N, C-alpha and C positions, 0 to 999 in steps of 0.2 A: 283645038287643039291645043295651039301657041298658048293661048289663052290661060287655060290649064297648066301649061307648066310652067308659065310666068306666075301661077300661086303658087305654086308649090316652091317658089325661091324664096316666099315670103312667109314661109312656116318656122314654126320655133323648132331649134334642133336641138336635140336631148342627147348629153353624155354621161353614160356612169363612172364615176370617178368612186376608190376607197377614200375613203378619208381619214387619215392615221393621226391627224393632231387630237390633242386633248382639249376637253372641255375644260376654261376658262371659269372657272368659280374666284370670284375676288371675293377672300372677308374681310367683313367688315372692320375697321381701322379703331383699335382697343382705344379707349376716350380719355380724354389727359385727366391728369390727379384732380388736377381740382374740381373738373368735371364730375368724378365717382366721388368725390369725397363731400359736394352739394348736392347728389343723388342721394346721401348714404343719410345727410344728415336731417336735409326734410323728406326721407322718406315718413310719412304717418306710420303712427303704431298704435293700431287697434286690442285693445286690450281685451282677454281672453272672456266669453259668456260665462258668469258666474253661479259657480254653482254648487246647492246649500253642503253644509257635512254630513249630513243625515243622508242624502242621496251619493254619493261620495262612497261611505260605510257600507253603504247598502251595493252598491256596483263591488267596489272589492269584496263584501263578502258573497257577490253569486259568481263571484271571478272563480274564489278559492272554493266552495261547496263544486264548482263545475269541473274543477281541475280533480278533486277527491273523488268526486263519482264517475271518472271518464273511465270506464275500465275495458285493459288491452285482451283482445280473446285468445290471442297464443298466451299473458302470463294468468289467463281463469285456466286454459288449459294444462298447463304445468303444473298450478296450485291443486287443481283434481288429481292426476298425477303423484304429486307429491303427498297426501292426504292417505290418497289410495294406498303409495309402499307403506305408509306407517299403520294402516290398517289391518292389512292383508298378511304381514311378516311380523313373527314371531321374536325373532331377533333382528336389528338394528343396530351397527356399531359408525364410532362414529373416525373416521381416519383424517389423520392430516397429511395430505400430497402432497411431498418435496417435488421441487422440477424433472419433470422425466419428458422422456418424446412419447409419441402414438405408440411406436412400436412397441414400449416399454409397460405400457399403459392398457394397451390390447394384451401381451401375454399375461400383466399379472390377473385380468380380467378373466382370459381363460383358465389358468391354474384353479381361480375362484370357485369356480364355475363348474370344473371335474368332482369337486366337492358339493356340489348343490347350492351355492353360494354366488351370488349378484352383484356386482360392481355395481354403484349408481352416482349419479351427480345431478347435484339441482345447488342453485346458487343459495347462499348464508341469509339474504333478505327472503326470497322466497319459502324458505325452511322454518325463519324465524314467523312466518306469517300464517302458516300453516299448521305450530304447535301452539301459537298462540291462543290463551283460554282456553288449555288442556290439561291436562296430567303430566305433558309433558317438556310444558314449558323449564324445567328444570335443565332441560338439554341447550339452553341457548348457550348458556355459560363455554360449551362445547364448541360453537358456530363461530371460530374466529380462520383467517388468513383463508385458504384454498381447502374445499373437504370433501372427502367421498365418502359415498356409505356405501357398505357391505351389508347386503338382509339378504335372511333369507328363513324358510316356512317352517323349519325347525329347529331349536335352538344350538346349534352345530360352533361350539366355543372353543371345543378342542382343537378342530380343523381350522378352526377360524386364524385362533393362536398361532397353531403349527405353520401355516401360509404365510403369517405377516413375519415370522422371522426370517423369510428366505425371499422378504420383497423389503426392502431398509427404504424403498423410498414412502412408504404407507406407515407411519407411526399411528398405534390405538391410544384413542384418546379417551373411551368409556362408550357406552350406548347402554342399550335399553334391552331386555332380556327379560320374555313373560311379564312383562307389565312394571319391573322393576328396574329402576333407575341403574348404573351401573358405573362405577371408576373404573381405570386403567387395571389397577391392581386387587379390585375385585373380579374384575372375569381373566385377570392371569391366575389368581387362586382358584374359580370355577374350572379353568381348564385343568388346574392338577388332580383335580375332583375325580372319583370313579366312573363308569358309565353307570348309568339306571338304574338297567336290571344287575349288575352286583349290589347297588346300596339296598335295592329292594330283597335279593337273597338272604343281605347282612339284618335289614331290616326284620323279616320272616324268624331268622335263626334267632334273633335276638326275642321276639316276643313268644317264640315256642321255648325258650329259655325261662323264660319268667313263669309261662304254664306250668313248666314240667318241675319245676321250684315250690310252685306256691305247693302245689301238688301232693309234694312230697310232705312238704312243713303242715299240709293239715292231717295228713296221713303219721307223723311221727309219736303222735301221743296212743294211738291205737295201738303201730307194735310195738311201741315200751309196754304198755299195759299187759300184751301176748306173751312177750319176754318174761316178764316178772310171775306170771302166775304157771308161765311153763317151767320157769328156777324153782318157784315154791309149792310144785308138786314132786317135783324129783326131790329137793329136799326133805319135806315132808314124809316120801317112802323109806328114803334112807336112811331117816331120824339127823339128819344135817340140822344145824341151827340156818332159822331164813336169812339170805343176804339181799336186802335191797337193791332196786338198782337203781341208781340217782341220776342214769343218763337219759 
């Protein structure tokens, strides 16, 4: 037992101590200026691997073609929506939008929507890409600055002009109506025209008056001959000299 106790005295003693000192990391000292200059001068210069000019042109052309053929799915979706808008609506008016808040733009869209008109927005590059190689390519001069488009299934030019007069933030530039490209002045003139029903009534009246006039002209000679014969008979029975009717 005594020997066991003496053995315990020679065992190593452990004590847990919390270390608060930071790790001493010594940064290498910067070399002397002469040494750095000597290393920079004596550093070997490895020439780049020579590439033929034809291969350089081929690589550059491949990069350009790759960038051109790269298709953004979101842009492709917007392009389809823009093309669909131009195909489904008979009237597409291009308006220049002055600075307005989101509330003003929403209020303008609601005013147009009450009359069957819809306010749309597409970027000018996307719109130019959509009308390229088509009959609407002449709309490209109107695609300047920040534009908004007012579309409708029917050509509601009168309602469009009346509403835009109350919205000074939207300036009418022109548009397309039933396949015809119209300027601002032409659209304002079309807005002053009467409705289609009134024009149809006037056309029917004009056609009817022409038919009745043609009938009267064709029967005028027969009526004149009948009057002359009646006058001749009366004069023959009464013994009066005959008077010819030159009319």
